[in-house]
C-alpha positions as CSV (number, residue, x, y, z in Angstrom):
1,M,0.0,0.1,0.1
2,S,1.2,3.6,-0.8
3,A,-0.8,5.3,2.0
4,D,-1.4,4.1,5.5
5,M,-4.0,1.6,6.1
6,V,-4.9,3.2,9.8
7,I,-5.1,6.8,10.3
8,V,-6.4,9.4,13.0
9,R,-9.3,11.3,12.4
10,R,-11.3,13.4,14.9
11,E,-13.6,10.6,15.4
12,G,-10.7,8.0,16.1
13,L,-8.8,5.3,14.6
14,Y,-9.9,4.9,10.9
15,C,-9.4,2.1,8.5
16,V,-9.1,3.9,5.3
17,P,-9.9,1.0,2.9
18,G,-12.4,-0.6,5.2
19,Q,-14.2,2.6,6.2
20,F,-14.7,1.7,9.9
21,Y,-13.1,2.9,13.1
22,I,-11.4,1.2,15.8
23,D,-12.6,2.2,19.3
24,P,-13.8,5.6,18.0
25,W,-14.5,8.4,20.7
26,R,-17.2,10.1,18.8
27,P,-20.3,8.5,17.1
28,V,-19.6,6.8,13.8
29,E,-21.5,4.5,11.5
30,R,-19.1,1.3,12.1
31,A,-17.1,0.7,15.0
32,V,-14.9,-2.3,15.9
33,I,-14.5,-2.5,19.5
34,T,-11.4,-4.0,21.0
35,H,-13.0,-4.3,24.8
36,A,-15.7,-2.9,27.0
37,H,-13.7,-0.2,29.1
38,G,-15.4,3.3,28.8
39,D,-12.4,4.9,27.1
40,H,-12.5,2.2,24.3
41,A,-16.3,1.5,24.0
42,R,-18.6,4.5,23.7
43,G,-22.3,4.8,22.8
44,G,-23.8,6.3,20.0
45,H,-22.3,4.3,17.1
46,Q,-24.8,2.5,14.4
47,H,-23.1,-0.5,14.5
48,Y,-20.6,-2.4,16.7
49,L,-18.3,-5.3,16.0
50,A,-16.6,-6.9,18.9
51,A,-15.4,-10.2,20.0
52,A,-18.3,-12.8,21.0
53,A,-16.8,-13.1,24.3
54,G,-17.3,-9.6,25.0
55,V,-20.8,-8.9,23.6
56,H,-22.6,-9.6,27.0
57,V,-20.3,-7.2,28.8
58,L,-20.8,-4.6,26.0
59,K,-24.5,-4.8,26.1
60,S,-24.4,-4.5,30.0
61,R,-22.5,-1.5,29.7
62,L,-24.0,0.3,26.7
63,G,-27.4,-0.8,26.6
64,P,-29.4,-2.2,23.6
65,V,-26.7,-1.5,20.8
66,N,-26.5,-2.9,17.3
67,I,-23.7,-5.4,17.8
68,T,-22.3,-8.4,15.9
69,G,-20.0,-10.7,17.9
70,L,-16.9,-12.6,16.1
71,A,-15.5,-15.6,17.4
72,Y,-11.7,-15.2,17.9
73,G,-9.9,-16.0,14.7
74,E,-13.2,-15.8,12.5
75,R,-12.5,-13.6,9.3
76,V,-15.0,-11.3,7.7
77,L,-14.6,-9.2,4.5
78,H,-15.5,-5.3,4.6
79,N,-14.8,-3.3,1.7
80,G,-11.9,-5.5,0.6
81,V,-10.5,-5.7,4.0
82,T,-10.1,-8.9,6.0
83,V,-10.8,-8.4,9.6
84,S,-10.2,-10.8,12.4
85,L,-10.1,-10.4,16.3
86,H,-7.6,-12.1,18.4
87,P,-7.5,-12.4,22.1
88,A,-5.6,-9.6,24.0
89,G,-5.5,-11.0,27.4
90,H,-6.6,-7.8,29.0
91,V,-10.4,-8.3,30.3
92,L,-13.3,-10.6,29.3
93,G,-13.8,-10.2,25.5
94,S,-10.8,-8.0,24.7
95,A,-9.4,-8.3,21.5
96,Q,-6.7,-7.3,19.0
97,V,-8.0,-6.3,15.5
98,R,-6.1,-7.9,12.4
99,M,-6.6,-5.9,9.3
100,E,-5.4,-7.3,5.9
101,Y,-5.6,-5.5,2.6
102,R,-3.7,-6.3,-0.6
103,G,-1.3,-8.3,1.2
104,E,-0.5,-6.1,3.8
105,V,-1.3,-6.7,7.5
106,W,-1.8,-4.3,10.4
107,V,-2.9,-5.2,14.0
108,A,-4.3,-2.7,16.6
109,S,-3.8,-4.1,19.9
110,G,-6.3,-2.3,22.1
111,D,-5.2,-2.6,25.8
112,Y,-3.4,-5.9,26.5
113,K,-1.6,-7.8,29.0
114,V,0.7,-11.0,28.3
115,E,0.4,-13.0,31.5
116,A,-2.5,-15.2,31.4
117,D,-5.3,-15.4,33.8
118,S,-8.3,-17.5,34.4
119,T,-11.0,-14.7,33.6
120,C,-10.1,-14.2,30.0
121,A,-8.6,-15.6,26.7
122,P,-4.9,-15.3,27.1
123,F,-3.0,-12.8,24.7
124,E,-2.2,-14.2,21.2
125,P,0.6,-12.8,19.3
126,V,-0.4,-12.0,15.9
127,R,2.1,-11.5,12.9
128,C,1.9,-8.2,10.9
129,D,3.8,-5.5,9.0
130,T,2.6,-2.7,11.2
131,F,1.5,-3.2,14.9
132,I,-0.4,-0.3,16.9
133,T,0.2,-1.0,20.5
134,E,-0.7,0.8,23.7
135,S,2.0,1.8,26.3
136,T,0.0,2.5,29.3
137,F,3.1,1.4,31.5
138,G,5.7,2.1,28.7
139,L,8.5,2.9,31.0
140,P,11.5,0.4,32.2
141,I,10.6,0.9,35.8
142,Y,7.3,-1.1,35.4
143,R,8.1,-4.9,35.8
144,W,5.2,-6.8,37.4
145,R,5.7,-9.9,39.6
146,P,4.0,-13.1,39.0
147,Q,0.2,-12.6,39.8
148,Q,0.2,-15.5,42.1
149,E,2.6,-13.6,44.4
150,I,0.2,-10.7,44.5
151,Y,-2.8,-12.9,45.3
152,D,-0.7,-14.6,48.1
153,E,-0.1,-11.0,49.6
154,I,-3.8,-9.9,49.3
155,N,-4.8,-13.2,51.1
156,A,-2.2,-13.0,53.8
157,W,-3.4,-9.3,54.5
158,W,-6.9,-10.3,54.4
159,A,-6.2,-13.2,56.9
160,A,-4.3,-10.9,59.2
161,N,-7.0,-8.2,59.2
162,A,-9.7,-11.0,60.0
163,A,-7.6,-12.3,62.9
164,Q,-8.0,-8.7,64.3
165,E,-11.6,-8.4,63.4
166,R,-11.1,-5.7,60.9
167,T,-12.8,-5.6,57.6
168,S,-10.7,-5.7,54.4
169,V,-11.7,-3.3,52.0
170,L,-10.0,-3.5,48.4
171,L,-10.3,-1.1,45.8
172,G,-9.9,-1.9,42.2
173,Y,-11.6,-1.2,38.8
174,S,-14.9,-2.8,38.8
175,F,-14.7,-4.3,35.3
176,G,-12.0,-6.6,34.9
177,K,-9.5,-6.0,37.9
178,A,-12.2,-7.0,40.5
179,Q,-12.9,-10.2,38.8
180,R,-9.2,-11.2,38.3
181,I,-8.7,-10.5,42.0
182,L,-11.7,-12.6,42.9
183,S,-10.3,-15.6,41.0
184,G,-7.2,-15.7,43.1
185,L,-9.1,-15.2,46.6
186,D,-8.8,-17.7,49.3
187,R,-12.6,-18.1,50.1
188,G,-11.8,-20.0,53.1
189,I,-10.7,-16.9,55.2
190,G,-14.2,-15.4,55.1
191,P,-16.9,-13.9,53.2
192,I,-16.4,-12.0,49.9
193,V,-18.5,-8.9,49.6
194,C,-18.9,-6.9,46.5
195,H,-20.1,-3.4,45.8
196,G,-22.9,-3.3,43.3
197,A,-21.0,-1.9,40.5
198,V,-18.7,-5.2,41.0
199,Q,-21.4,-7.6,41.4
200,G,-23.4,-6.9,38.5
201,L,-20.2,-7.6,36.2
202,N,-19.5,-10.7,38.3
203,Q,-22.9,-12.0,37.0
204,V,-22.0,-11.2,33.2
205,Y,-18.7,-12.9,33.8
206,R,-20.5,-16.1,35.1
207,D,-23.1,-15.9,32.7
208,S,-20.1,-16.0,29.9
209,G,-18.8,-19.4,31.5
210,V,-16.0,-17.8,33.9
211,W,-15.7,-19.3,37.3
212,L,-15.7,-16.9,40.3
213,P,-16.0,-17.9,43.8
214,P,-19.4,-17.1,45.8
215,T,-19.9,-13.4,46.5
216,V,-22.5,-11.6,48.2
217,M,-23.7,-7.9,48.6
218,V,-23.2,-6.2,51.8
219,G,-27.0,-6.3,52.8
220,E,-26.7,-10.3,52.4
221,V,-24.1,-10.7,55.0
222,A,-24.5,-10.7,58.8
223,K,-22.8,-7.8,60.6
224,S,-20.8,-10.3,62.9
225,E,-19.4,-11.6,59.6
226,L,-18.4,-8.4,58.3
227,S,-15.2,-8.4,60.3
228,R,-13.9,-11.4,58.6
229,S,-14.8,-10.3,55.0
230,L,-13.1,-9.0,52.2
231,V,-14.9,-6.1,50.3
232,L,-14.4,-5.5,46.7
233,A,-15.3,-1.9,45.5
234,P,-14.4,0.6,42.7
235,P,-12.1,3.4,43.5
236,S,-14.9,5.9,43.8
237,A,-16.1,4.0,46.8
238,G,-13.2,5.0,48.7
239,G,-14.0,8.0,51.3
240,S,-17.8,7.6,50.2
241,P,-20.7,7.4,52.6
242,W,-20.8,3.7,51.5
243,I,-17.6,2.4,52.8
244,K,-18.4,3.9,56.3
245,R,-20.8,1.1,57.1
246,F,-17.8,-1.2,57.6
247,G,-16.6,0.8,60.7
248,D,-13.0,-0.3,61.7
249,F,-11.4,-1.5,58.2
250,S,-8.2,-1.7,56.6
251,D,-8.0,-0.5,52.9
252,G,-6.1,-1.4,50.0
253,F,-5.7,-0.5,46.2
254,A,-4.9,-2.9,43.5
255,S,-3.3,-1.1,40.2
256,G,-0.1,-1.2,38.4
257,W,0.3,2.5,39.6
258,M,0.8,1.0,43.2
259,Q,4.3,0.3,42.1
260,L,5.0,4.1,42.7
261,R,5.0,5.1,46.3
262,G,3.8,8.6,45.4
263,A,0.7,6.9,43.9
264,R,0.2,4.9,47.2
265,R,0.6,8.2,49.3
266,R,-1.9,10.0,47.0
267,R,-4.6,7.3,47.4
268,G,-4.1,7.3,51.4
269,V,-4.8,3.6,51.5
270,D,-3.1,1.0,53.9
271,R,-1.7,-1.3,51.4
272,G,-0.9,-1.0,47.6
273,F,-1.1,-4.2,45.5
274,V,0.7,-4.0,42.3
275,L,-1.6,-5.9,39.8
276,S,-2.3,-4.5,36.4
277,D,-4.4,-5.6,33.6
278,H,-1.6,-4.0,31.1
279,A,1.5,-5.3,29.8
280,D,4.5,-4.2,31.8
281,W,7.8,-2.8,30.0
282,P,9.2,-6.5,29.3
283,G,5.6,-7.5,28.2
284,L,5.3,-4.6,25.8
285,L,8.7,-5.5,24.3
286,Q,7.7,-9.3,24.1
287,A,4.6,-8.6,22.3
288,I,5.9,-6.1,19.7
289,A,8.9,-8.6,19.1
290,A,6.5,-11.4,18.9
291,T,4.4,-9.6,15.7
292,G,7.5,-9.4,13.6
293,A,6.4,-5.9,12.7
294,Q,9.1,-3.6,11.3
295,R,6.8,-0.6,12.0
296,V,4.9,0.1,15.2
297,I,2.7,3.0,16.1
298,V,2.4,3.7,20.0
299,T,-0.7,5.1,21.5
300,H,-1.8,6.3,25.0
301,G,0.7,6.1,27.7
302,S,4.5,6.9,27.6
303,I,4.7,7.3,24.0
304,A,7.9,9.2,23.5
305,V,9.8,6.8,25.8
306,L,8.7,3.7,24.0
307,V,9.2,5.2,20.4
308,R,12.5,6.4,21.2
309,W,13.6,2.9,22.5
310,L,12.1,1.1,19.3
311,R,13.9,3.3,17.0
312,Q,17.1,2.5,18.7
313,Q,16.3,-1.0,17.8
314,G,16.1,-0.3,14.4
315,L,12.4,-0.1,13.8
316,Q,10.3,2.3,12.2
317,A,8.3,3.7,15.3
318,S,5.9,6.8,15.6
319,G,3.0,7.6,17.9
320,F,-0.8,8.4,17.5
321,D,-2.4,10.8,19.5
322,T,-5.5,9.6,20.9
323,E,-8.2,10.1,23.5
324,Y,-7.8,6.7,25.2
325,G,-7.1,6.9,28.9
326,D,-6.6,4.6,31.9
327,D,-9.1,2.3,33.2
328,E,-9.3,4.1,36.3
329,A,-10.8,7.2,34.7
330,E,-14.2,5.4,34.3
331,D,-14.4,5.1,38.1
332,A,-13.1,8.5,38.8
333,A,-16.9,9.6,38.7
334,P,-19.2,8.4,41.7
335,A,-20.0,4.7,41.1
336,A,-23.2,2.9,42.0
337,E,-23.7,4.0,45.6
338,D,-27.1,2.7,45.6
339,G,-29.0,0.6,48.1
340,H,-28.3,-2.3,46.3
341,A,-24.5,-2.2,46.9
């Protein structure tokens, strides 16, 4: 191709020959959605295409939209472009978008992580000529420990609090992060209580065939049991009237940002657990290398640092200016502090 297959328009990333957008941030006719986080999946599009595994999540968040689900690896032809979706390992239903046109292949990653977990399909490297990658944690300081070590730390913190009859309140993104944490909890320690914003998504996961341990709403557990409980809630619940019902509690926050001491101080929590659903620096480099792409376009995050490093490795690298943010942004506004929580 003499011109780029994907460009940035006012509405978002645009596949020129295919005449569709990828995770557009303004209403368009045709949108291919990589996953259901609010900065990537927005309302108002006339038609949505997404991985079949993520359709239920998208509908739960966007309402009755016109959406087509595509099985991972299944190919469709649209305006001469062969489109397929491949697991991104980020959250349930997350996908990379593969586009092939006149012998050239581009892949848009969406958000991804390379360490597999039990709540979504694991990341699948896709060979391509040009790879559009996220870089949320695109700095060499970000290096994740194995997730089982973090699960063990959370369970030890919970058990120690329960022994002192203090409720454990763990804050994390309600979609994806909360369910991943749930998959690693030791339910023998005590009841697992979920905020309404988390519990609704738990049911979507279970309906999609993902195993999660039993969870209850705060109104469904005896007050005498709360002191042994672990409570999962979105970040917006921290400091809210909802959280005060737990009396004497210890709070924690699960995020990749917790690797920075300053972030922990700003959150004002007792414990920070470094658990991210995005690739760390080695993960980004691993994923990029696995594509075999000679050209890499970097979006949202530490764009300049990653672009500079890739150029030093001899790759053609540049950045796209997008409106994508961090998953935490959707939890910054007050979440569902309703009577059901």
